[in-house]
C-alpha positions in Angstrom: -65.3 48.4 14.5 -65.7 45.3 16.8 -64.3 42.2 15.9 -68.0 40.1 15.2 -68.6 43.2 12.7 -65.5 42.5 11.1 -66.3 38.5 10.6 -69.6 39.8 9.5 -68.3 42.2 6.7 -65.2 40.0 6.0 -66.8 36.3 5.7 -70.6 37.5 5.8 -70.8 34.6 8.8 -70.6 34.3 12.1 -68.9 31.2 12.8 -66.4 31.0 15.5 -63.8 29.6 13.7 -63.7 33.5 11.8 -64.1 35.2 15.0 -60.8 33.6 16.3 -58.7 34.2 13.1 -60.0 38.0 13.1 -59.3 38.5 16.8 -55.8 36.6 16.7 -55.0 39.0 13.6 -56.6 42.0 15.3 -54.2 40.8 18.8 -51.4 40.8 16.6 -51.9 44.1 15.0 -52.4 45.8 18.4 -49.0 44.7 19.3 -47.5 46.1 16.4 -49.3 49.2 17.4 -51.0 49.5 14.0 -54.7 49.6 16.1 -55.8 50.4 19.3 -58.7 49.7 21.7 -61.1 52.5 22.1 -62.9 50.8 25.0 -59.9 48.9 26.7 -61.9 48.6 30.3 -64.2 46.3 28.4 -63.5 42.6 28.2 -66.5 41.9 25.6 -67.8 43.7 22.9 -64.0 46.0 22.0 -64.2 48.4 19.7 -60.8 48.4 17.6 -59.7 51.7 15.4 -56.4 52.6 13.5 -53.6 54.0 14.7 -51.8 57.3 13.1 -49.1 54.2 12.2 -51.6 51.9 11.1 -53.0 54.4 8.5 -49.4 54.9 7.2 -49.1 51.5 6.9 -52.5 51.3 5.0 -51.7 54.0 3.0 -48.5 52.1 1.5 -50.3 49.3 0.8 -53.3 50.7 -1.2 
């Protein structure tokens, strides 16, 4: 899912403020290896997906 899609899904708005929050959160999740970028060569329109570790963490939270 792209950051812009997450913003619309979570906040029902396309605000830059929300986009910055989501982008920062995705960067932190990527740093912790909970998500990965599917298309790292693209600088815009990046698609993120959960890693296996991210799936494990999600199951513990739910």
